[in-house]
C-alpha positions in Angstrom: -30.6 -13.0 -22.2 -32.0 -16.5 -22.3 -28.7 -18.0 -24.3 -26.6 -17.1 -20.9 -24.9 -19.4 -19.4 -25.4 -18.2 -16.0 -23.2 -20.5 -14.0 -20.5 -19.9 -16.4 -20.8 -16.2 -16.1 -21.2 -16.3 -12.3 -17.7 -18.5 -12.5 -15.9 -16.5 -15.0 -16.9 -13.1 -12.9 -16.1 -15.1 -9.5 -12.7 -15.5 -10.7 -11.8 -12.2 -11.9 -13.2 -10.5 -8.3 -10.3 -12.8 -6.7 -7.5 -11.1 -8.3 -8.2 -7.4 -7.8 -7.8 -6.3 -4.7 -8.8 -2.1 -5.4 -12.3 -2.3 -4.8 -13.1 0.9 -7.3 -11.9 -0.9 -9.8 -13.9 -4.1 -9.0 -17.0 -2.6 -9.0 -16.2 -0.8 -12.4 -15.4 -4.5 -13.8 -19.0 -6.2 -12.3 -21.2 -3.3 -14.0 -19.4 -3.0 -17.0 -19.8 -6.8 -17.3 -23.9 -6.9 -16.6 -24.3 -3.9 -19.0 -22.3 -5.1 -21.7 -22.3 -8.7 -21.3 -26.2 -9.3 -20.3 -27.5 -6.2 -22.1 -29.2 -4.4 -19.8 -29.2 -0.5 -20.3 -28.1 0.4 -17.3 -26.3 -0.4 -13.9 -25.3 1.0 -11.2 -24.0 -0.4 -7.8 -24.9 1.5 -4.3 -21.9 0.2 -1.6 -21.9 0.9 1.9 -18.9 3.2 3.3 -17.7 2.0 7.2 -16.3 5.3 7.6 -19.0 7.9 6.3 -21.3 5.1 7.6 -23.4 6.0 4.3 -24.4 4.5 1.0 -23.1 5.4 -1.9 -23.6 5.2 -5.4 -20.0 4.3 -7.1 -20.2 3.2 -10.2 -22.8 4.1 -12.8 -23.0 2.7 -16.2 -25.2 2.4 -19.1 -26.8 4.6 -21.5 -26.1 8.7 -21.8 -29.4 9.7 -20.8 -29.4 7.1 -18.0 -26.0 7.2 -16.5 -25.6 8.8 -13.2 -22.2 10.4 -11.9 -21.0 8.6 -9.1 -21.2 9.9 -5.8 -23.9 11.7 -6.9 -26.4 9.8 -4.9 -25.3 8.8 -0.9 -28.1 7.2 1.3 -28.3 7.0 4.8 -30.1 4.3 6.9 -33.3 5.6 6.7 -33.5 5.9 3.0 -36.5 3.7 1.3 -34.1 1.2 -0.4 -31.7 1.2 2.1 -34.5 0.3 5.0 -36.3 -2.3 3.1 -33.1 -4.4 2.2 -32.1 -4.0 5.8 -34.4 -4.6 8.2 -35.8 -7.9 9.4 -39.4 -6.4 9.4 -38.9 -5.8 6.1 -37.4 -9.3 4.8 -40.5 -11.3 3.6 -41.3 -8.3 1.0 -38.0 -9.7 -0.9 -37.1 -13.3 0.0 -39.0 -14.9 -2.6 -37.3 -13.2 -5.1 -33.8 -12.0 -3.9 -34.5 -8.9 -5.2 -36.7 -5.9 -5.6 -38.8 -5.5 -8.9 -40.7 -2.5 -10.1 -43.6 -4.8 -11.7 -44.1 -6.4 -7.9 -44.3 -3.0 -5.9 -48.0 -1.9 -6.9 -49.2 -6.1 -6.7 -46.8 -6.0 -2.6 -49.0 -2.3 -2.3 -52.5 -4.2 -2.8 -51.5 -7.7 -1.5 -53.5 -8.1 1.8 -51.6 -11.3 2.9 -47.7 -9.6 2.2 -49.1 -6.6 4.2 -50.3 -9.0 7.0 -47.4 -10.9 6.9 -45.6 -8.0 8.4 -44.4 -6.9 11.8 -45.0 -3.5 10.7 -48.8 -2.1 9.7 -50.1 -2.0 6.6 -49.8 1.6 6.0 -46.3 1.9 7.2 -45.5 -0.9 4.4 -47.5 0.8 1.6 -45.9 3.9 2.3 -42.6 2.4 2.3 -43.1 0.9 -0.7 -44.3 3.9 -2.4 -41.0 5.5 -1.3 -39.0 2.6 -3.0 -41.0 3.0 -6.2 -40.4 6.5 -6.5 -36.8 6.0 -5.7 -36.1 3.4 -8.2 -37.7 5.3 -10.9 -35.6 8.6 -9.9 -32.3 5.7 -10.3 -34.0 4.5 -13.7 -34.4 1.5 -12.1 -36.7 -1.7 -12.9 -35.0 -4.1 -10.3 -32.6 -3.5 -7.2 -30.6 -6.9 -6.0 -29.0 -6.8 -2.2 -26.3 -8.3 -1.0 -25.0 -8.7 2.5 -21.3 -9.4 4.4 -22.3 -10.9 7.9 -25.8 -9.6 8.1 -24.8 -6.3 7.0 -25.9 -5.0 3.7 -23.0 -4.2 1.9 -24.5 -3.8 -1.8 -27.1 -2.9 -3.6 -27.4 -3.6 -7.4 -29.1 -1.3 -9.7 -30.6 -2.6 -12.4 -32.2 -0.8 -15.5 -34.4 -2.1 -18.5 -33.4 -4.8 -20.3 -32.5 -4.2 -23.9 -35.3 -6.3 -25.4 -37.7 -5.1 -23.0 -38.7 -8.5 -21.7 -38.7 -8.6 -17.4 -36.2 -9.8 -15.9 -37.1 -14.0 -14.6 -36.2 -15.4 -11.6 -33.5 -17.4 -13.1 -32.0 -14.1 -13.7 -32.8 -12.6 -10.5 -31.3 -15.5 -9.2 -27.8 -15.1 -11.3 -27.8 -11.1 -9.8 -28.4 -12.0 -6.5 -25.0 -14.7 -7.2 -23.2 -12.3 -8.5 -23.8 -9.3 -5.7 -23.4 -11.9 -2.8 -19.7 -12.5 -4.6 -19.2 -9.2 -5.6 -20.0 -7.9 -1.7 -17.6 -10.4 -0.3 -15.1 -9.3 -2.7 -15.3 -5.4 -2.3 -15.0 -6.5 1.6 -11.9 -8.0 0.8 -10.2 -5.5 -1.5 -11.3 -3.2 1.0 -9.5 -4.8 4.3 -6.5 -5.0 1.8 -6.2 -1.3 1.3 -6.9 -0.9 4.6 -3.8 -2.8 5.1 -2.0 -1.0 2.8 -3.0 1.7 4.3 -2.2 0.6 7.5 1.2 -0.8 6.3 2.4 2.6 4.6 1.2 4.3 8.1 3.2 1.8 10.0 6.0 2.1 7.7 6.2 6.2 7.6 6.4 5.7 11.1 9.2 2.9 11.5 11.5 5.3 8.8 10.4 8.1 11.3 11.9 6.0 14.2 14.9 5.1 12.5 16.1 8.6 11.4 15.5 9.3 15.8 17.5 6.4 16.3 19.9 7.7 13.7 20.0 11.0 14.9 21.3 9.6 18.5 25.2 9.4 18.1 25.4 12.5 16.3 24.1 13.7 20.6 26.6 11.7 21.9 29.8 12.5 19.3 30.0 16.2 18.7 32.2 16.0 15.4 29.6 14.1 13.6 27.0 16.4 13.2 25.3 15.8 9.7 27.8 13.2 9.0 25.0 10.8 9.1 22.8 12.2 6.9 25.5 12.7 4.5 26.4 9.7 4.0 22.7 8.5 3.5 22.3 10.8 0.8 25.7 9.8 -0.7 24.7 6.2 -0.3 21.6 7.0 -2.1 23.9 9.4 -4.8 26.6 5.9 -5.5 23.4 3.7 -5.4 21.4 5.5 -8.3 24.9 5.7 -10.6 25.6 2.5 -10.1 22.0 2.4 -12.1 22.3 4.7 -14.7 26.0 3.6 -15.8 24.7 0.1 -16.1 26.8 -1.6 -13.3 24.2 -2.7 -11.1 20.4 -3.1 -11.6 18.9 -2.6 -7.8 15.0 -2.8 -6.5 12.9 -0.4 -5.1 13.4 -2.5 -1.7 17.0 -2.1 -2.2 17.2 1.2 -1.6 15.0 1.2 1.3 17.2 -0.9 2.8 20.2 0.6 1.9 18.5 4.4 3.4 18.0 3.0 6.5 21.6 1.0 6.7 23.0 4.4 5.9 21.1 5.8 8.8 22.3 3.4 11.2 25.2 2.7 10.2 27.4 4.1 13.1 24.3 3.3 15.9 27.0 1.0 17.4 28.9 4.2 18.3 26.5 4.7 21.0 28.4 1.9 22.9 31.5 3.2 22.8 33.0 5.8 25.6 32.5 9.7 24.8 35.7 10.5 25.6 37.3 7.8 22.8 34.7 9.4 20.4 35.4 12.6 21.3 39.3 12.2 21.4 41.1 15.6 20.6 44.4 13.6 19.2 45.2 10.2 17.7 43.5 7.3 18.7 46.2 4.7 20.6 46.2 1.4 19.4 43.8 0.1 22.1 41.5 3.0 21.8 41.1 1.9 18.3 40.5 -1.9 18.7 37.4 -0.4 21.1 36.4 1.8 18.3 36.4 -1.2 15.7 34.0 -3.1 17.7 31.5 -0.5 16.5 30.1 -2.3 13.4 29.1 -5.1 15.9 27.9 -3.0 18.5 25.4 -1.4 15.8 24.4 -5.4 14.7 23.6 -6.3 18.1 21.4 -3.0 18.9 19.2 -3.2 15.6 19.0 -7.0 16.1 15.8 -6.8 17.8 14.0 -4.3 14.8 14.2 -7.4 12.3 15.6 -5.5 9.6 16.3 -6.7 6.5 19.4 -8.7 5.8 20.7 -5.8 3.7 19.8 -3.2 6.3 21.7 -5.7 8.8 25.3 -6.3 6.3 25.4 -2.4 5.7 25.9 -1.7 9.4 27.9 -4.9 10.3 30.7 -4.8 6.9 30.7 -0.8 6.3 34.4 -1.0 7.4 35.4 -4.1 5.0 37.8 -3.7 2.5 38.0 -5.0 -0.6 41.5 -6.3 -0.2 40.2 -8.3 3.3 42.1 -5.7 5.3 39.1 -4.4 7.1 37.2 -5.4 10.0 35.4 -6.9 11.4 35.5 -10.0 10.0 38.3 -9.0 7.1 35.8 -10.4 3.9 37.0 -9.5 0.7 36.1 -8.5 -2.8 32.8 -9.9 -3.4 32.4 -11.2 -0.8 31.2 -7.9 1.0 27.9 -7.4 0.6 26.8 -4.5 -1.7 25.3 -2.5 0.8 28.3 -2.3 2.8 30.3 -1.4 0.0 28.3 1.5 -1.1 28.0 2.9 2.7 31.8 2.5 2.7 32.7 4.7 0.5 30.5 7.1 1.3 31.1 6.8 4.8 34.8 7.4 3.8 34.0 10.8 1.9 32.1 12.6 4.2 35.4 11.5 7.0 37.9 13.0 4.8 35.6 16.2 3.9 34.5 16.6 7.5 36.6 18.3 10.2 37.5 15.5 13.0 38.9 15.8 16.3 42.4 15.9 15.2 42.3 17.2 11.8 40.6 19.7 9.8 38.3 18.6 6.6 39.9 17.9 3.5 39.6 19.4 0.4 37.3 17.1 -2.0 39.3 16.9 -5.2 41.9 15.2 -2.3 39.2 12.7 -1.1 38.2 12.0 -4.6 41.6 10.9 -5.6 42.0 8.8 -2.1 39.4 6.9 -3.3 40.7 6.8 -7.1 43.6 6.1 -5.3 42.5 2.9 -2.8 40.0 1.5 -5.7 40.5 -2.6 -5.3 42.4 -2.3 -2.1 40.1 -0.3 0.4 37.1 0.2 -2.2 34.9 -1.9 -4.1 35.3 -1.0 -7.9 31.9 -1.1 -8.7 30.6 1.7 -6.4 34.0 3.8 -6.2 33.9 4.6 -9.4 30.1 6.0 -9.1 31.3 7.8 -6.7 34.2 9.2 -9.3 31.7 10.0 -11.9 29.4 11.8 -9.2 32.5 13.6 -8.9 33.0 14.4 -12.3 29.6 15.5 -12.7 29.6 18.1 -9.8 26.8 16.1 -8.1 29.3 15.7 -4.3 
């Protein structure tokens, strides 16, 4: 240990800690480093878990006969070690060493100055130290190093004997104290990161549930489109997956999530269209068709306060654009049509043809596929249209 550059090791460990956001992995890294690099027979880390309001042995590494199973030991606030490090009246027992070391305990027990300086009585201090000694022996530890986060005991680093069987020097204990302090801060940050990630996931699920409910509102208004939203969403995702499978596109995970949301909400603007037009049993007049054509714009306006991604917004606003520029609302042409919109356009048209409408019966799937194939590069963008044909050939739609 004498040849270890403690400053360098601390800097290296600290840099590694910053990069890790998984608390368990972080603790494992620290304990493994202590055992392997600093030649300690056994090391373990007791970590405060706020949700349990208890201290739990999280990681233990060392010789097979010494190693303790993680989670095997749990310490409450009345545990001797926890009391020693967390209560102000015992602070003077560990202040000079930044730790409690087994060879010091007997000296403390009979050191009258130490006992007298305590806010408690001598009998209480001696009893606590005896219990701490017993606990350390049970944990195969000869030194225990505390670390705090905002005055709360966060970590207790448990250290076994060194392989060379020498005593821990003050320099070594100071190093462990600094390492434990950095670890406490890093672990707390990692815990907060994990908590925020979990909260974000919960919020995401709640958000998607809300999107589902919002998407279903149009079906409550338009009785002829029952199930349309869900089917268009499934067709859209299947088309995108097939585009990846045939090598024509490479979509990220976020693209699929945005496509899912856009497809669910592609017709949300129909909420603003009068029901007598939506449910009209015959063909629409020219004036009525102009009103219907406004639903993509209305949909984009409705979802604007949700601060959805641009892909979601584009999919809703442009899903009636045509590849030849004869669609609406802006007459976009060719590659200027966002890919999410071009995918939804194919899925929407296929479901519209194969579903019953106020003015006609549902059409056969083969007829719908022939219509899509016939209108490639006019109404439909080639890549998603081709993917839909491939899905039909495989019997997946």
